[in-house]
KESE-237160 format. One record per residue (C-alpha): chain; x, y, z. Coordinates in nm, 4 decimals, always signed. Layout:
BEGIN
(A, (X, Y, Z))
...
***
This chain:
BEGIN
(A, (-2.2119, -1.1068, -0.1741))
(A, (-1.9233, -1.1401, +0.0736))
(A, (-1.9361, -0.9242, +0.3845))
(A, (-1.6249, -0.7190, +0.4547))
(A, (-1.5380, -0.5272, +0.7681))
(A, (-1.2966, -0.2351, +0.7690))
(A, (-1.1046, -0.1102, +1.0701))
(A, (-0.7793, +0.0467, +1.1847))
(A, (-0.5017, -0.2062, +1.2387))
(A, (-0.3221, -0.2503, +1.5705))
(A, (+0.0207, -0.3812, +1.6619))
(A, (-0.1333, -0.7237, +1.7274))
(A, (-0.2078, -0.7508, +1.3533))
(A, (+0.1590, -0.7651, +1.2425))
(A, (+0.1673, -1.1406, +1.1721))
(A, (-0.1566, -1.1229, +0.9740))
(A, (-0.0222, -0.8282, +0.7741))
(A, (+0.2796, -1.0361, +0.6722))
(A, (+0.0390, -1.2941, +0.5285))
(A, (-0.1527, -1.0263, +0.3358))
(A, (+0.1736, -0.8834, +0.2053))
(A, (+0.2887, -1.2216, +0.0794))
(A, (-0.0498, -1.3052, -0.0750))
(A, (-0.0913, -0.9675, -0.2443))
(A, (+0.2633, -0.8889, -0.3552))
(A, (+0.3441, -1.2565, -0.4108))
(A, (+0.1588, -1.2390, -0.7403))
(A, (+0.4641, -1.0516, -0.8745))
(A, (+0.7039, -1.3382, -0.8011))
(A, (+0.6961, -1.4806, -1.1535))
(A, (+0.7529, -1.1356, -1.3058))
(A, (+1.0689, -1.0651, -1.1041))
(A, (+1.4126, -1.2183, -1.1190))
(A, (+1.4863, -1.4643, -0.8395))
(A, (+1.7192, -1.2169, -0.6678))
(A, (+1.4660, -0.9312, -0.6883))
(A, (+1.1889, -1.1565, -0.5571))
(A, (+1.4103, -1.2608, -0.2659))
(A, (+1.4773, -0.8933, -0.1838))
(A, (+1.1045, -0.8126, -0.1919))
(A, (+1.0135, -1.1238, +0.0043))
(A, (+1.2784, -1.0406, +0.2669))
(A, (+1.1193, -0.6975, +0.3135))
(A, (+0.7670, -0.8419, +0.3278))
(A, (+0.8651, -1.0944, +0.5948))
(A, (+1.1170, -0.8907, +0.7961))
(A, (+1.0455, -0.8849, +1.1676))
(A, (+1.0349, -0.5045, +1.1819))
(A, (+0.8584, -0.4152, +0.8553))
(A, (+0.5017, -0.4049, +0.9822))
(A, (+0.5705, -0.2909, +1.3412))
(A, (+0.7753, +0.0001, +1.2004))
(A, (+0.4998, +0.0911, +0.9539))
(A, (+0.2327, +0.0630, +1.2238))
(A, (+0.4324, +0.2885, +1.4568))
(A, (+0.4472, +0.5779, +1.2124))
(A, (+0.1257, +0.5390, +1.0146))
(A, (-0.2432, +0.4734, +1.0263))
(A, (-0.3138, +0.1352, +0.8743))
(A, (-0.6579, +0.0384, +0.7527))
(A, (-0.7439, -0.3264, +0.7022))
(A, (-1.0244, -0.5213, +0.5427))
(A, (-1.1417, -0.8383, +0.7125))
(A, (-1.3443, -1.1295, +0.5865))
(A, (-1.4152, -1.4626, +0.7541))
(A, (-1.0643, -1.5655, +0.6393))
(A, (-0.9136, -1.2862, +0.8504))
(A, (-0.7370, -0.9781, +0.7158))
(A, (-0.7529, -0.9763, +0.3355))
(A, (-0.6422, -0.6200, +0.2578))
(A, (-0.4277, -0.3408, +0.4012))
(A, (-0.3189, +0.0168, +0.3322))
(A, (-0.0840, +0.2378, +0.5325))
(A, (-0.1018, +0.6184, +0.5373))
(A, (+0.2224, +0.7767, +0.6568))
(A, (+0.1687, +1.1362, +0.7760))
(A, (+0.3712, +1.4296, +0.6477))
(A, (+0.6952, +1.4904, +0.8329))
(A, (+0.8381, +1.1488, +0.7359))
(A, (+1.0459, +1.2226, +0.4248))
(A, (+1.2251, +0.9528, +0.2260))
(A, (+1.4392, +0.9519, -0.0860))
(A, (+1.1098, +0.9599, -0.2827))
(A, (+0.8611, +1.1441, -0.0631))
(A, (+0.8838, +1.5131, +0.0328))
(A, (+0.8620, +1.6132, +0.3995))
(A, (+0.5350, +1.7984, +0.3351))
(A, (+0.3577, +1.4984, +0.1836))
(A, (+0.1667, +1.2203, +0.3481))
(A, (+0.2008, +0.9008, +0.1484))
(A, (+0.0498, +0.5583, +0.0910))
(A, (+0.2517, +0.2441, +0.1467))
(A, (+0.1813, -0.1249, +0.1065))
(A, (-0.1687, -0.1075, -0.0333))
(A, (-0.2311, -0.4757, -0.0861))
(A, (-0.5193, -0.7179, -0.1251))
(A, (-0.4976, -1.0942, -0.1019))
(A, (-0.5097, -1.2091, -0.4670))
(A, (-0.8075, -1.4346, -0.3856))
(A, (-1.0118, -1.1186, -0.3171))
(A, (-0.8929, -0.9113, -0.6142))
(A, (-1.1631, -0.7240, -0.8011))
(A, (-1.3979, -0.6926, -0.5023))
(A, (-1.3348, -0.3186, -0.4520))
(A, (-1.1213, -0.3664, -0.1418))
(A, (-0.8185, -0.1757, -0.2743))
(A, (-1.0398, +0.1165, -0.3731))
(A, (-1.2142, +0.1195, -0.0344))
(A, (-0.8855, +0.1095, +0.1573))
(A, (-0.7371, +0.3880, -0.0569))
(A, (-1.0480, +0.6023, -0.0010))
(A, (-1.0179, +0.5439, +0.3724))
(A, (-0.6610, +0.6731, +0.3580))
(A, (-0.7723, +0.9793, +0.1595))
(A, (-1.0542, +1.0501, +0.4054))
(A, (-0.8161, +1.0146, +0.6996))
(A, (-0.5635, +1.2478, +0.5341))
(A, (-0.8357, +1.5093, +0.4868))
(A, (-0.9466, +1.4746, +0.8518))
(A, (-0.5872, +1.5188, +0.9708))
(A, (-0.5357, +1.8271, +0.7505))
(A, (-0.2841, +1.6776, +0.5102))
(A, (-0.2392, +1.8768, +0.1911))
(A, (-0.0944, +1.6096, -0.0382))
(A, (-0.0875, +1.2321, -0.0593))
(A, (+0.1905, +1.0698, -0.2600))
(A, (+0.2529, +0.7109, -0.3589))
(A, (+0.4759, +0.5105, -0.5864))
(A, (+0.3665, +0.2198, -0.7965))
(A, (+0.5127, +0.0026, -1.0683))
(A, (+0.4489, -0.1418, -1.4092))
(A, (+0.3518, -0.4656, -1.2311))
(A, (+0.0571, -0.3006, -1.0581))
(A, (-0.1803, -0.2074, -1.3390))
(A, (-0.4945, -0.2639, -1.1316))
(A, (-0.3567, -0.0424, -0.8550))
(A, (-0.2564, +0.2300, -1.1011))
(A, (-0.6096, +0.2248, -1.2416))
(A, (-0.7553, +0.2681, -0.8908))
(A, (-0.5197, +0.5540, -0.8059))
(A, (-0.5885, +0.7382, -1.1311))
(A, (-0.9639, +0.6866, -1.0914))
(A, (-0.9414, +0.8442, -0.7439))
(A, (-0.7604, +1.1501, -0.8797))
(A, (-0.3921, +1.0727, -0.8287))
(A, (-0.1746, +1.2226, -1.1043))
(A, (+0.1441, +1.0673, -1.2359))
(A, (+0.4234, +1.3180, -1.1668))
(A, (+0.7372, +1.1453, -1.2898))
(A, (+0.9138, +0.8177, -1.3443))
(A, (+1.1373, +0.7039, -1.0592))
(A, (+1.4544, +0.5010, -1.0643))
(A, (+1.3826, +0.1344, -1.1248))
(A, (+1.3145, -0.0858, -0.8232))
(A, (+1.3333, -0.4633, -0.8279))
(A, (+1.4265, -0.4272, -1.1962))
(A, (+1.0884, -0.2679, -1.2844))
(A, (+0.9623, +0.0769, -1.3801))
(A, (+0.8107, +0.2869, -1.1003))
(A, (+0.6241, +0.6179, -1.0991))
(A, (+0.5494, +0.8839, -0.8413))
(A, (+0.1850, +0.9893, -0.8077))
(A, (+0.0367, +1.2837, -0.6136))
(A, (-0.3117, +1.3759, -0.5003))
(A, (-0.3662, +1.7346, -0.3887))
(A, (-0.6308, +1.7485, -0.1172))
***
């Protein structure tokens, strides 16, 4: 059985997080139009994506001998977006290198985010996920997240808003 180590990410992990993003979200490439894949890929590889996320969140990572193989960011409340209310904390970029899919890493990282939200007195965790992420939706629903509503399409795909009341 592979041995995994979990820890909080630091700013020095940015380059490794880009790799995880490409390996986890890259599995969607063939299910997106070329232009939508290029938009997603540009976000995943942008110089500021991970430093910006790291500056305003707590990021948990999973490591294996190959390096970082999974990540999950918990943004605290007080950081509203067009989707997320000011009073909600929310998950972003929960991703696992496709080579490690099915090993429980996504579930473990999501639980770490939930535990951290409870410790920091958050009341609600939100997230959005798409029709391309069936395994992730299963994990979120298993952990108690409830689908609230459908969101406007992103990258040409259906997305939903989920909430977990803590």
